[in-house]
C-alpha positions as CSV (number, residue, x, y, z in Angstrom):
1,R,0.0,0.0,0.0
2,T,1.1,3.5,-0.7
3,E,1.5,6.0,2.2
4,A,-1.6,7.9,1.0
5,E,-3.7,4.6,1.1
6,R,-2.3,3.8,4.6
7,D,-3.1,7.3,5.9
8,A,-6.6,7.3,4.6
9,G,-9.0,7.0,7.5
10,A,-6.2,6.7,10.2
11,F,-6.8,8.5,13.5
12,R,-3.5,10.3,14.0
13,V,-1.9,11.7,17.1
14,T,1.6,13.2,17.9
15,P,3.8,11.2,20.3
16,G,3.2,12.3,23.9
17,D,0.2,14.5,22.9
18,A,-3.5,14.1,23.3
19,R,-6.3,13.9,20.7
20,S,-10.0,14.1,21.3
21,L,-12.4,11.4,20.0
22,R,-15.8,13.0,19.7
23,F,-19.1,11.3,18.7
24,R,-22.8,11.5,19.2
25,V,-25.2,8.7,19.8
26,E,-28.9,9.3,19.5
27,D,-31.6,7.0,20.8
28,G,-35.0,8.2,19.5
29,D,-36.8,6.5,22.4
30,G,-34.7,8.4,25.0
31,H,-33.1,5.3,26.5
32,R,-29.8,5.4,28.3
33,T,-26.7,4.7,26.1
34,D,-23.2,4.2,27.5
35,A,-19.9,4.6,25.6
36,Y,-16.7,2.7,26.4
37,A,-13.4,3.6,24.7
38,Y,-10.5,1.1,24.2
39,T,-7.1,1.4,22.6
40,T,-4.0,-0.6,21.9
41,V,-2.0,2.6,21.6
42,G,-1.5,4.8,24.7
43,R,-4.5,5.2,26.9
44,F,-7.7,7.1,27.2
45,D,-8.0,9.9,29.9
46,D,-10.4,7.8,31.9
47,D,-11.5,4.2,32.2
48,E,-15.1,5.1,33.2
49,V,-18.2,4.7,31.1
50,R,-19.5,7.9,29.6
51,E,-23.2,8.3,29.5
52,T,-24.1,9.8,26.1
53,T,-26.1,13.1,26.0
54,D,-27.4,15.3,23.3
55,D,-24.1,17.1,23.4
56,G,-22.3,13.9,22.5
57,V,-19.3,12.2,24.1
58,I,-15.6,13.2,24.2
59,H,-12.8,10.8,25.1
60,W,-9.2,12.0,25.1
61,L,-6.6,9.6,23.7
62,I,-3.2,10.1,25.4
63,A,-0.5,9.0,23.0
64,P,2.7,7.1,24.1
65,E,6.0,8.9,23.8
66,E,7.2,6.8,20.9
67,P,5.8,6.5,17.3
68,T,3.7,3.4,16.9
69,T,0.5,2.1,15.3
70,G,-2.6,0.4,16.8
71,R,-6.3,0.6,17.0
72,V,-9.1,2.4,18.9
73,W,-12.6,1.1,19.6
74,V,-15.7,2.7,20.9
75,V,-18.4,0.3,22.1
76,V,-21.9,1.8,22.7
77,D,-24.5,-0.2,24.8
78,D,-28.1,0.7,25.4
79,D,-30.2,-0.3,28.4
80,R,-32.1,-2.8,26.3
81,G,-29.2,-5.1,25.2
82,G,-28.2,-3.3,22.0
83,R,-24.6,-2.9,21.1
84,A,-22.6,-1.1,18.4
85,V,-18.9,-1.0,17.8
86,W,-16.8,1.6,15.9
87,T,-13.1,0.9,15.3
88,Q,-10.3,2.9,13.6
89,P,-6.6,2.4,13.0
90,V,-4.3,4.8,15.0
91,E,-1.0,6.2,14.0
92,V,1.3,7.9,16.5
93,R,3.8,9.9,14.5
């Protein structure tokens, strides 16, 4: 793959820096939804579940000090057993 192909769609962060991951989850019936963030690169600013609101959810990815690649996931659960997963490659460079 070319560098442009590899870079397409990658979530990028500078070594030792932080980058926000923002998203919105809407449940038309008004049921509670929780968002969990996971990563193989660095860490998120907290390990707690974030209840989604109309303003959305923000998780901060704290990158490691060295360049690397990996993946992030966001798992959204509702209070009725539904689950959705979003995943994206991460590049720290």
